[in-house]
C-alpha positions in Angstrom: -10.7 -24.4 17.0 -14.3 -24.5 15.4 -16.0 -22.0 14.4 -19.6 -21.9 13.4 -21.5 -18.8 12.1 -24.8 -19.5 10.9 -26.6 -16.6 8.5 -30.3 -15.7 9.8 -32.8 -15.0 7.5 -34.4 -11.8 7.3 -32.2 -9.6 8.1 -33.4 -5.7 8.9 -32.4 -3.2 6.0 -31.2 -0.6 8.1 -29.9 -2.1 11.3 -26.8 -2.2 10.7 -26.5 1.6 10.6 -26.5 1.6 14.5 -25.1 -1.2 15.6 -21.7 0.4 16.2 -24.0 2.3 19.0 -25.7 -1.1 20.2 -22.4 -2.9 20.9 -21.2 0.0 23.2 -21.8 -1.9 26.3 -20.0 -4.9 25.0 -17.1 -3.6 23.8 -16.7 -2.0 27.3 -16.8 -5.5 29.1 -14.6 -6.9 26.0 -11.9 -4.3 26.8 -11.2 -5.2 30.1 -11.7 -9.0 29.5 -8.8 -8.8 26.4 -6.7 -6.7 29.5 -7.0 -9.6 31.7 -6.5 -12.2 28.7 -3.5 -10.6 28.0 -2.1 -11.2 32.0 -3.6 -14.3 31.8 -2.2 -15.7 28.4 1.7 -14.7 30.2 1.1 -16.3 33.0 -0.1 -19.4 31.3 3.1 -19.1 29.3 5.5 -19.5 32.0 3.0 -22.1 33.6 3.3 -24.4 30.3 7.2 -23.8 30.1 7.6 -25.6 33.7 4.9 -28.0 33.3 3.8 -28.3 30.1 0.5 -28.1 30.7 -2.1 -25.1 30.6 -4.8 -24.7 33.8 -7.7 -25.7 32.5 -9.2 -22.5 34.4 -7.3 -20.0 32.4 -8.1 -21.7 29.3 -11.6 -22.0 29.7 -11.5 -18.1 30.3 -9.5 -17.4 27.4 -12.1 -19.6 25.1 -14.9 -17.7 26.9 -13.1 -14.4 25.5 -13.0 -15.4 22.3 -16.4 -16.7 21.8 -17.5 -13.5 23.0 -15.7 -11.7 20.5 -17.1 -13.4 18.0 -20.8 -13.4 19.1 -20.2 -9.5 19.2 -17.9 -9.5 15.3 -20.8 -11.8 13.8 -23.3 -9.4 15.1 -21.7 -6.1 14.3 -19.3 -5.5 11.7 -17.0 -8.6 11.5 -19.3 -10.2 9.6 -23.4 -8.4 10.2 -24.6 -12.3 9.8 -27.3 -11.6 12.9 -30.1 -9.0 14.3 -29.9 -11.1 17.3 -28.1 -9.3 20.5 -25.4 -11.2 21.6 -25.8 -12.5 25.3 -23.8 -11.0 28.4 -22.0 -14.1 28.5 -18.5 -16.1 27.6 -20.4 -19.3 28.5 -22.2 -21.5 25.5 -25.8 -20.2 24.4 -28.3 -20.2 21.9 -26.6 -18.1 19.0 -26.0 -18.2 15.6 -22.5 -17.8 16.2 -20.2 -20.1 18.4 -16.7 -21.1 18.7 -15.0 -23.8 20.4 -11.4 -24.8 21.3 -10.5 -28.4 22.3 -8.5 -27.9 25.5 -4.9 -29.7 25.0 -3.9 -32.1 27.5 -0.2 -31.5 26.8 1.8 -28.5 25.4 5.1 -28.2 24.0 7.8 -26.4 26.4 9.9 -25.3 24.0 7.5 -24.1 21.3 6.0 -21.1 23.9 8.9 -19.3 23.5 8.2 -18.9 20.3 5.0 -19.3 18.8 3.2 -16.4 19.7 5.4 -14.7 17.7 8.2 -15.8 15.6 5.9 -18.9 14.1 2.9 -16.7 13.8 4.6 -13.4 11.6 3.6 -15.5 8.4 0.1 -15.7 9.2 0.1 -11.9 11.0 1.8 -10.8 7.3 -1.0 -12.0 5.7 -3.9 -11.4 8.0 -3.1 -7.8 8.1 -3.7 -7.5 4.0 -7.2 -9.2 4.9 -8.3 -7.7 7.8 -5.6 -4.3 8.5 -6.2 -1.0 7.1 -4.8 1.0 4.0 -3.0 3.7 4.4 -2.2 6.7 1.6 0.1 9.5 2.1 0.1 12.6 0.1 3.4 14.0 -0.7 3.8 18.1 -1.7 5.7 18.4 -5.6 7.1 21.2 -4.7 9.4 20.3 -1.2 8.3 16.4 -0.9 7.1 17.2 2.4 4.8 14.9 3.5 1.3 16.7 3.7 -2.1 14.7 4.8 -2.4 10.7 5.5 -5.5 9.3 4.9 -7.0 5.5 5.8 -8.7 3.3 4.2 -10.9 0.2 4.9 -9.6 -3.6 4.9 -10.7 -6.1 2.9 -12.7 -7.7 5.5 -14.0 -4.4 6.2 -14.8 -4.0 2.5 -16.3 -7.0 2.0 -18.7 -6.3 5.0 -19.6 -3.1 3.6 -20.8 -3.9 0.5 -23.0 -6.8 2.2 -24.5 -4.0 4.4 -25.0 -1.6 1.0 -26.8 -5.1 -0.8 -28.6 -6.0 2.5 -30.0 -2.1 2.2 -31.4 -2.2 -1.1 -32.3 -5.9 -1.7 -33.0 -7.0 1.9 -30.8 -9.9 1.1 -27.4 -11.3 2.1 -25.6 -12.9 -0.5 -24.5 -16.6 0.8 -21.2 -16.2 -1.2 -19.8 -13.0 0.0 -21.2 -14.2 3.6 -19.1 -17.7 3.0 -15.9 -15.7 2.6 -16.4 -13.2 5.2 -17.2 -16.1 7.8 -14.2 -17.9 6.4 -11.3 -14.7 6.8 -13.0 -14.5 10.2 -12.2 -18.5 10.6 -8.7 -18.0 9.7 -8.4 -15.0 12.1 -9.6 -17.1 15.2 -7.3 -19.7 14.0 -4.5 -17.6 14.3 -5.0 -16.3 17.3 -5.7 -19.3 19.3 -2.4 -20.4 18.5 -0.9 -17.2 19.5 -2.6 -17.2 23.2 -0.9 -20.2 23.3 -4.0 -22.6 23.7 -2.6 -25.0 21.1 0.1 -26.6 19.4 -1.0 -27.2 16.2 0.0 -24.3 13.4 -2.9 -22.7 11.5 -3.5 -23.9 8.2 -2.8 -21.7 5.4 -6.4 -22.4 3.9 -9.5 -19.7 3.6 -12.0 -22.3 4.8 -15.4 -20.3 3.6 -19.1 -21.1 4.9 -21.1 -21.2 8.0 -19.8 -24.5 9.6 -16.5 -26.1 10.2 -15.2 -28.1 7.1 -15.0 -31.8 7.7 -11.1 -33.1 8.0 -9.1 -33.3 4.9 -8.7 -37.1 5.4 -12.4 -37.6 5.3 -13.7 -35.3 2.7 -11.2 -37.2 0.0 -12.1 -40.1 -2.0 -11.1 -43.5 -0.9 -8.5 -45.3 -3.4 -9.6 -47.1 -6.0 -9.6 -50.6 -5.4 -6.8 -52.6 -7.4 -7.6 -53.9 -11.0 -8.2 -57.6 -10.9 -5.2 -59.8 -12.5 -5.1 -60.6 -16.3 -6.4 -64.1 -17.4 -3.2 -65.6 -19.1 -4.8 -68.8 -20.8 -5.3 -66.8 -24.0 -1.1 -65.7 -23.4 0.4 -68.4 -25.7 0.8 -68.1 -29.2 -2.4 -69.5 -30.6 -4.1 -69.7 -27.5 -6.3 -66.3 -28.9 -10.5 -67.2 -27.5 -11.1 -67.6 -31.1 -8.9 -70.3 -31.6 -9.0 -71.9 -28.1 -10.4 -75.8 -28.4 -13.4 -76.0 -27.0 -12.9 -79.4 -25.7 -10.2 -78.1 -23.3 
């Protein structure tokens, strides 16, 4: 899974205040598509269980819904990275946010039964902290009964809110803040691709920040140093130090 999000320059200071209204048409369409995606994923899981292959047309549909969702999130409150209105299409397009999932030729039949819930639990717990809202409950001091409950923003929501406030007053989106926001979204979508049975590779517990997908770890590592040359043994005998050697030799 490869996710990219390129920060636009010259972002509007105030447009983010009304983007919740502008994305309503997208959210209506995506609600229908995600319902269909759940049904398709269940059916694809049954097919993978018996054949080891994910139907290509269903895979393309799933990747398209993820791509569309990321574009809308990038435009709105998952990143606020662009003011360009997202296109109404799941296909590839000329847009600063893109998502690709490589089609697997074979998938494990056994993993399809456990990876979408059991194996994904560690990631879901971490992502719950990063993207889930906080809840505070007030308790009465007299009888100990619960009185009120309030919700707070998630870490991702808080980071986007800070970026929006800075943008409102300065007209700039802090690059290091943007890199962190995209990194969290990249982690979320990696886990989504795994939970939706699209890949067998376990997602890394790694926050890869930045607008573009980082290179593979093997390619990023420096080459191993060369072996040191063998020492010159000619002067190892007693009296054969460099100063004592006979030039006639």
